[in-house]
C-alpha positions in Angstrom: 29.0 46.7 34.7 30.2 47.0 38.4 28.1 45.7 41.2 27.7 48.7 43.5 27.4 46.7 46.7 30.1 44.0 46.1 32.6 44.9 48.9 32.5 45.9 52.5 33.2 49.7 52.7 36.1 51.0 54.8 35.3 53.2 57.8 34.6 56.7 56.7 37.4 59.0 57.9 37.7 61.4 54.9 35.1 63.0 52.7 34.7 65.3 49.7 31.7 67.5 49.0 30.5 68.4 45.4 27.9 71.1 45.2 26.1 71.0 41.8 24.4 73.9 40.1 25.4 76.6 37.6 23.6 79.2 39.6 26.3 78.8 42.3 28.9 80.0 39.8 27.3 83.4 39.7 27.3 86.2 42.2 23.6 85.6 43.1 23.7 82.3 44.9 26.1 80.8 47.4 26.7 77.2 48.6 25.5 76.9 52.2 24.9 73.2 52.1 28.7 72.4 52.2 29.0 74.3 55.4 26.2 72.3 57.0 27.5 69.0 55.8 31.0 69.8 57.0 29.8 70.6 60.4 27.9 67.4 60.7 30.8 65.3 59.3 33.2 66.9 61.8 30.9 66.0 64.6 31.3 62.4 63.5 35.1 62.7 63.4 35.2 62.8 59.6 37.7 65.2 57.9 36.5 67.0 54.8 39.4 67.0 52.4 37.9 69.2 49.7 34.8 71.0 48.4 33.9 71.6 44.8 31.3 73.6 43.0 30.4 72.3 39.6 27.9 73.7 37.0 25.2 71.7 35.3 27.7 70.1 32.9 27.7 66.3 32.4 31.5 66.0 31.6 32.7 68.3 34.4 30.6 66.6 37.0 31.8 63.2 35.9 35.4 64.3 36.1 34.9 65.8 39.6 33.2 62.7 40.9 35.9 60.4 39.6 38.5 62.7 41.1 36.8 62.8 44.5 35.9 59.1 44.8 39.6 58.2 44.2 40.8 60.4 47.0 38.4 59.9 50.0 36.2 57.4 51.7 32.9 59.1 51.0 31.6 61.6 48.5 28.6 63.8 49.1 26.8 65.5 46.2 24.2 68.2 46.7 21.7 69.3 44.0 20.9 68.1 40.5 18.2 65.6 41.6 15.3 67.6 40.2 13.0 66.7 37.2 14.5 69.0 34.6 17.0 68.2 31.9 19.8 70.0 33.6 19.5 67.8 36.7 22.3 65.4 35.9 23.4 63.9 39.2 21.7 60.5 38.8 22.9 60.0 35.3 26.4 61.0 36.0 26.7 58.7 39.1 25.4 55.8 37.0 27.9 56.5 34.2 30.9 56.9 36.6 30.0 53.7 38.4 29.1 51.9 35.2 25.7 50.8 36.4 22.3 51.3 34.7 19.5 53.5 35.9 16.4 51.7 37.0 13.0 53.3 37.6 11.5 52.8 41.0 7.7 52.5 40.6 7.1 53.4 44.3 8.8 56.7 43.8 6.6 57.5 40.8 3.5 56.7 42.9 4.8 58.9 45.8 5.4 61.8 43.5 2.0 61.4 41.7 0.3 61.2 45.1 2.1 64.4 46.2 0.8 66.3 43.2 -2.7 64.9 43.6 -2.9 66.1 47.2 -2.5 69.6 45.8 -5.1 69.0 43.1 -2.4 68.8 40.3 -1.4 66.3 37.7 2.1 65.0 37.8 4.1 66.1 34.7 5.8 63.2 33.0 9.2 64.9 33.5 9.0 64.0 37.2 9.5 60.3 36.3 13.2 61.3 36.0 13.3 61.5 39.7 12.4 57.9 40.1 15.5 56.7 38.1 18.1 55.3 40.5 21.5 53.8 39.9 21.1 50.0 40.3 21.9 49.0 43.8 21.3 52.4 45.4 19.4 52.8 48.6 16.7 55.5 48.7 16.8 58.3 51.3 13.2 59.4 51.6 12.3 63.1 51.2 8.9 63.9 52.8 9.5 67.6 52.1 10.0 67.4 48.4 10.0 65.2 45.3 13.8 64.6 45.1 14.8 61.4 46.9 18.3 61.1 48.2 20.7 58.3 47.4 23.0 56.1 49.4 25.4 54.1 47.3 28.0 51.5 48.4 30.5 51.2 45.6 33.6 49.0 46.1 34.9 50.2 49.4 33.5 53.7 49.1 30.3 55.5 49.9 28.6 58.0 47.6 25.7 60.1 48.9 23.4 62.3 46.7 21.3 64.9 48.5 18.7 67.4 47.2 19.8 71.0 46.8 17.3 73.0 48.8 18.5 73.3 52.4 15.0 72.9 53.8 15.0 69.4 52.2 18.7 68.5 52.6 19.1 69.3 56.3 16.1 67.1 57.6 17.2 64.3 55.3 20.7 64.4 56.7 19.5 64.3 60.3 16.6 61.8 59.8 17.9 59.4 57.2 21.6 59.8 56.9 23.1 60.4 60.4 22.7 56.9 61.8 24.0 55.3 58.5 27.1 57.5 58.7 27.6 56.9 62.4 27.7 53.2 61.8 30.4 53.6 59.2 32.7 55.9 61.1 35.2 54.9 63.7 34.7 55.9 67.3 36.7 59.0 66.7 36.2 62.6 67.6 37.4 65.6 65.6 38.4 68.5 67.9 39.1 72.0 66.7 40.5 75.2 68.1 40.8 78.7 66.4 43.4 81.2 67.5 42.9 84.8 66.4 45.9 87.2 66.1 46.2 90.9 65.3 49.1 93.2 64.7 51.1 90.7 62.8 51.2 89.7 59.1 50.6 86.2 57.8 54.3 85.7 57.1 55.3 86.9 60.6 52.9 84.5 62.2 54.3 81.7 60.0 57.8 82.6 60.9 57.0 82.6 64.6 54.9 79.5 64.8 56.2 77.1 62.1 59.0 75.7 64.3 56.4 74.9 66.9 53.6 73.3 64.8 55.8 71.5 62.2 56.8 68.6 64.5 53.1 68.0 65.4 52.4 66.6 61.9 54.7 63.6 62.7 53.2 62.8 66.1 50.4 60.3 66.8 47.8 61.6 66.6 49.0 64.4 64.3 47.7 67.9 64.9 46.7 69.6 61.6 47.5 73.3 61.4 46.5 75.9 58.9 47.1 79.7 58.9 44.4 81.9 57.4 44.7 85.6 56.6 41.5 87.6 56.7 40.2 91.2 57.3 42.4 92.7 60.1 43.5 89.5 61.6 45.3 86.2 61.2 43.7 82.9 62.3 45.5 79.6 63.2 43.2 76.6 62.9 44.1 73.5 64.8 42.4 70.1 64.6 43.1 66.6 65.8 41.2 63.2 65.6 41.2 61.2 68.8 39.2 58.5 70.5 37.5 60.9 72.9 36.8 64.6 73.0 38.6 64.9 76.3 41.8 63.5 74.8 41.5 65.8 71.8 40.9 69.0 73.8 43.8 68.2 76.1 46.2 67.9 73.1 44.9 71.1 71.7 45.2 72.9 75.0 48.9 72.1 75.2 49.3 73.1 71.6 47.6 76.4 72.2 49.8 77.1 75.3 53.0 76.5 73.2 51.7 78.9 70.5 50.5 81.5 73.0 54.0 81.8 74.5 55.4 82.7 71.1 52.6 85.0 69.9 52.5 87.0 73.1 50.1 89.9 73.2 49.3 89.6 69.5 47.1 86.6 70.4 43.7 88.0 71.5 41.6 84.9 71.4 42.4 81.1 71.7 38.8 80.0 72.0 37.3 81.4 68.8 35.9 84.6 70.3 35.9 87.7 68.1 37.8 90.8 69.2 34.6 92.7 70.2 33.6 89.8 72.4 37.0 89.8 74.1 36.8 93.5 74.7 33.3 93.2 76.1 34.4 90.4 78.5 37.3 92.6 79.7 35.0 95.6 80.3 32.6 93.4 82.2 35.4 92.0 84.4 36.4 95.6 85.3 32.8 96.7 85.6 33.6 99.5 83.1 31.6 101.1 80.4 32.7 102.4 77.1 31.7 105.3 74.8 32.9 105.7 71.2 33.3 108.8 68.9 33.9 107.9 65.3 34.5 109.9 62.1 35.8 107.8 59.2 34.6 104.5 60.5 31.0 105.8 60.5 29.8 103.8 63.5 31.5 100.5 62.6 33.2 100.2 66.0 29.9 100.9 67.9 28.2 98.4 65.6 30.7 95.6 66.3 30.6 96.2 70.0 26.7 96.2 70.1 26.5 93.1 67.9 27.6 91.1 71.0 24.7 89.8 73.1 24.6 91.5 76.5 26.6 94.5 75.3 24.2 96.9 77.1 26.1 96.0 80.3 29.1 97.9 79.1 28.3 100.0 76.0 26.9 103.4 76.9 27.0 105.6 73.8 28.3 105.9 70.2 28.6 109.2 68.3 29.3 109.4 64.6 30.9 112.9 64.4 31.6 113.1 60.6 31.4 116.9 60.3 33.6 119.4 62.2 30.5 121.2 63.6 29.4 118.0 65.2 32.8 117.4 66.7 32.6 120.9 68.2 29.0 120.8 69.4 28.7 117.1 70.5 32.3 116.3 71.6 33.6 119.7 72.7 36.5 119.6 70.3 38.1 123.1 70.3 37.5 124.9 67.0 41.1 126.3 67.0 42.4 122.7 67.2 40.5 121.8 64.0 41.7 124.9 62.3 45.3 124.5 63.3 45.7 120.7 63.0 42.8 119.5 60.9 40.2 116.9 61.7 42.6 114.1 61.0 45.2 114.7 63.8 46.3 113.3 67.1 45.0 116.3 69.0 41.5 116.0 67.5 41.3 112.3 68.1 42.4 112.8 71.7 39.8 115.5 72.2 37.1 113.2 70.6 37.9 110.4 73.1 37.9 112.8 76.0 34.7 114.5 74.9 32.7 111.3 74.4 33.9 109.9 77.6 32.9 113.0 79.5 29.5 113.2 77.9 28.7 109.6 78.5 30.2 109.4 82.0 32.1 106.3 81.2 35.4 104.9 82.3 36.7 104.5 78.8 36.4 106.6 75.6 37.5 106.0 72.0 38.1 108.7 69.4 38.8 107.8 65.7 39.3 110.1 62.8 40.9 109.4 59.4 40.7 109.3 55.6 39.1 106.1 54.3 39.3 107.3 50.6 39.3 106.9 47.8 39.5 110.7 47.7 40.5 113.3 50.2 44.1 112.3 50.8 47.1 114.6 50.6 50.9 114.0 50.6 51.0 114.9 54.3 47.8 113.0 55.1 47.4 110.2 52.6 44.3 107.9 52.1 44.4 105.2 54.7 45.8 107.4 57.5 43.7 106.9 60.7 44.3 108.4 64.1 43.2 106.7 67.3 42.9 107.8 70.9 41.8 105.8 73.9 41.2 107.5 77.3 40.7 106.0 80.7 40.6 107.6 84.2 44.4 107.4 84.5 45.8 107.3 81.0 45.4 108.4 77.4 47.0 106.7 74.4 47.1 108.1 70.8 48.3 106.3 67.7 48.5 107.1 64.0 48.3 104.3 61.5 48.3 103.9 57.7 46.1 101.2 56.2 46.0 100.0 52.6 43.1 98.8 50.5 39.7 100.1 49.5 37.4 102.1 51.7 35.7 99.1 53.3 39.0 97.4 54.1 40.5 100.6 55.6 37.5 101.1 57.8 37.4 97.5 59.0 41.2 97.5 59.8 40.6 100.8 61.6 37.9 99.3 63.7 40.0 96.3 64.5 43.0 98.5 65.5 40.8 100.6 67.8 39.3 97.6 69.5 42.8 96.1 69.9 44.0 99.3 71.5 41.2 99.0 74.1 42.0 95.3 74.7 45.7 96.0 75.3 44.9 98.8 77.7 42.4 96.7 79.6 44.9 93.8 79.8 47.6 96.4 80.5 49.8 94.8 77.7 52.0 96.8 75.3 
């Protein structure tokens, strides 16, 4: 048997999170606790090296705990502290640490009192929640029956927290934060997110790898990761420094180096979404925008109006799905639809002009296309989308082909339309 408090723990610089519960391995429940814990640990300058979801399986959980505790300074487990037979966290921790479970009589009394206050008798199964690995420190839970655990094992820290967020989050803030702060170095983890559109992940890697690769060997090193997502590529930068000022200064210089290489494809270096960038540019010019959409079904308007304060620049959105609506609401000439079809550059341009005229705005967008899965032809395949943007002194029209399902085509189309607006407002090609 190992004494769980025999050595002085190292400062906590790295962590691993294990979320426990078979329900999170189904489509019906997601793990939000790991996001919350990661944010809190990052605020303390702790880097989360990995996250794992494990079902209610004794062997699998034991294997994951052994793996995690061998790789990082602190392991955080969430869930599995309830009274039922499938709540295995206490038993598995005790087994991995080779220490016995000991019943805490005070916890039994607290749970019994909690039931009594509601006029109920405590079921005997709740006594399981009073079993603690020997040497563990209790983290009180005034909002539930599952107490948390703080365990100092060799030079590592193991923390077990209840699964319900309404219990976990207050426990972290009230009982865990100060303990962790005393175990972390006076370090700050600073982060920046760069958002890019118009380039593929491999193109971004080819452009930026010669720049960011040397950063890994500097002191302090700047960690870099490239993430591909709907309609954009993200570059995540992070660095651990003694002060936030030092970290942000390092990241500012890193961002400047990357921005020079990425050029106009970089639309945000401070984490803003594309719709926020467009809104800020419209506000700076004191311009208003109107949108006419067909295939995107209002997605562009929705993204623009999701931004707080968008009423300062968003005037009107029209979903003109049918040809009659294009004619009546947007003044698209009937002959144009007959000759060129709804998905054509001339119709997109007429839609942008019509919605801009009706709304009396400085900028108008027209979008029409074939999102699929049906409706495509050899001449106009599924994924073909036509865009037009009109301002008082210019009109631009582009035709693009996007790939993927209907949802992905529509999102990429909305991203491309907003990026056209951004480039025009920035006057960048």
